[in-house]
N, C-alpha and C positions, 0 to 999 in steps of 0.2 A: 601239184607236181613236186616231186622230190627236189630239194634245193641243193643236192649234192650229186656228183657223178662218181660212181665207184669204178676204179680202173686199176686192175692188177694190184690190189691192196691199198691203193690211195683213195681217200675220200676228199674230192675236190669240189669246193663251192662252185655252183654253176655260173655265178656272176662274180667276177673279180674286178679289181681296179688296175687297169694298165697305167703305168707311171711315166712312160716316155712321152714328151720330153720335159716333164716337170723338174724343176730345179730350185735350189735356194729356199728361203723362208716360205715362199709361196707353196712349194712342194710339201714342206713339213705341215703347214697349215691345212692344205687340202687333204692330205693323206690322214692326218689326225682326225679331221672332220669325217672322212669316209669311215674310219674305224668306229667313231662315236655313233654313227647311224646304222651300223650293222655289217659293213664290209668285213669279210674275214680272209679274203684272198688278195694278196698284193703281188703284182708281177713287175719285176725289175730285171736289170742285167748290168754287168760290169760296163758294157758299152753305153748305157744310159747316163752314166756319171751322176747318178742320184742315189746310190746305195746308202750313203751317209745320211741323207735326208729321210729315206725310208726307215732306217734304223732309229733316227731321232723321233720320228712319229710313233713308231712302235713303243719306244721307251716312255713317251709322253702319254700313251693311252693306258686305260685301265683294263684292257683286254688281256686275259691270261695268254701266255705264249702258246700253250697247248691248243688254244682255239683258233690260232692263226695258221694260214697256209701261205708261206712265203716262197716265191720262185725267183731264182736268179739264173744267169746264163754265162757260159764261157765263150768268148769271141773266137772266131776261127783261126786267128793268128796265134792263139795260145793253146792249141790242141796237142802239141807234142807233150809227152808225159810230164816232164819236169815243169814246163810252163803251165800246164793244166793245173797241176797241184797248187802252184803259187797263185794262180788266178782265183781258185776256189778259196784258198786261205785269205787272200787279200779281200775278196768279197765279204767273207764272214767278218773280217776285222772292220770293214767299213760299216757293215750292218750291225755290228756289236751283237752278233748271234753266235751260238755254238754250232748251229746247223741250219740248213734251209730245208724246207719241206719238199721242194722239187728243184733239182739241178738239171739244167738243159744245156746241150750243145747248141749255141746260137744259130750257127750255119755250118754245113759240112765244109771240109777243106780237102780238095782232091790231092793237094801236095803232101798230105800227111796220111799214112796208112790208117784206115778206119779201125783196124785191130788195136792200134796204139791208143787212140783217143777214146774208144769204147772201153778199153781196159782201164784207162785213167778215170773214166766216169764211174766205172764199177768200184774202183779202189776208193774213190771219195765216199761212196755209199758204205762200203765195208768198214771204213774207218770212222763212220759216224758223222761225216760232214754234211751228208744229205740223207733224208729219210727215204726219198724216192728219186728216180732218175728218168730222163727222157731226152728228147731231141726237139729241135725247132727248125722249120724250113727244110725238112728232108722230103724230097720227092718219093713217090711210092717205092721205087726199086731200092733207093738208098735206105729208106726206112726199114724195108724188109731185111736188108743186109745187116743193119744195126740190131734189129731184133734177134737175128740168128747169132750174132757175135756176143750179145750181152748175157752175162750170167744173171744179172738182176733183171727182172721184167721191166721193160720200158712202159711207163704209165701214160705218156703223152707225146704227141707231135704237135707243136704249136705252129700254126700256119695262118696266113691270110685267108679269111673266109667271110663271104657276105653274099647277098643275092645275085650280084654280078659275077661271082666266082665261087662255085659250089665245091670245088676240089673233090669230086666223087671218088677218084682213084685213091687219094690219100685217106678219105673217110673210110672207104672199104678196107684199106690196109690196117687202119687203126682198129676197126671193129674186129677184124680177123685176129689181131694181136691182143685184144682185150684192153687196148689203150684208149684214152680220151683224145679227142681232137680239140685243142684249145684254139679258139678263133680270135686272132688279133685283127685290128683295122676292120671291125665288123660293120662300120658305117661307110667303108670305101673312101674315107677321108674327104668327104664332100657332101654337099646338100643335094646333088643331083638325084641320089637314091631316094631322098625323102619326098621328092615331087612325083615319083612314079605312081600312076593311078592305082596299081594293085596295092601299094603301100598306103596311099592316102585313103582309099576306100576301106581297107581293113582297120586303119586307125579310127576312122569315123564310126565304124560299126561297133568297135569295142570301147570307144570313148577313151582312147589312149593316144600317145604321140606317135608320129611316124618312126621315130627312133626306137620306141618300145616295140613296135611291130617288127622292125628289123632284128632286134635282139631276140625277140620271141621266136621268129622264124629260125634263127640259129639254134637255140637251145631246145626247140621242139624236136630236133633230130636226136636220137638216142646217142648218148656218149659225148655230146658237144658242150663245151664250156666257153664262155665269152669273157674277154678282158678289155672292155671299152675304156678309153681314157676320156675324161671330161674335166674341165676346170669350172664347170657350172654346178653349184651345190644342189639346185633343184633337179638337175638331170641325174645327179648321183642317186637321189631318192627314186626318181623314175626308173633308172636302170635296175635297181634292186627289185622293183615291183613287177618285173616281167615274168616272174614265176606264178603270178596270180591270175593270169588269164590264158586262154588257149585259142589259137587260130583254127578255123575250120579246115577241113580237107580241101575245099574249094579255094579258100584264101591261100593256103600253102601252095597249091598248084599254080595259082595265078602269079604268086611271087617267084615260084620256081622258074617260070618262063623268062625272068629277067636274066637268067644265066646266058642267054643268047649273046649278050654283050661281051662275055668272057673278058672282063676288065680286071687287070691286075695292077695294083698301085704300088706294090713293094717288090723290088727285084734287085738282085746283085749278080755279079759275075761268078760268084761261088757256085751257082747252080746253072749248068749248061742246058739242062732240059728238065721240065717239070713232069713230063709224062714217061 
């Protein structure tokens, strides 16, 4: 399986490292280790308060900058044009980078006109502060509006996605726009998912872990990228290995049935409706 997703000109590693809520020396150590074993996508945000640590890990590694795909995000309270620009510049300063590979709007903000913050997003790309742009946590209708307003093609919508929450409308909107769906919280932040019979049986059949099955289920859908966070070095290796096996159609279908739970673990008042 191709280890990258191509989306509107961006080449995004299928498996990245989510960095929330890593912090301090432990974050630098873990991220440095991830880079040393082959991770090339790092997902951070101003809100995570760990951009300094991400930057330190990048500088400590021997990986050429051109091989990395670094994502950061602008928090919804900073979406007015002037504040937006300052947020991006501050993020780059903390990261000690000249640009990020992907700049996302972290959540929409109904109090600020979308035209204003999509314009600010585009300006950041035009001025070389970001190679690619996109959004995060945008429901289908808002995502379609953002696509229509943006001069630059949006390369991703980063949202919660796991077997309990398929996000089919967002997925379809991303496919229509040629954008990737970047799945965060792919494990639904709990062990309940790992005990589901459909997951356990697939793991046994492929001699992999339940976590690997969950990640594989995600990336087996065209255009989906995952950014799991782990503090376990063995699991870092396991997560990267999910491109090396394939679930059968029957296994995918059995896991798909878990969507009946419709369990969302991340939500904010910024989004009044997801559909």
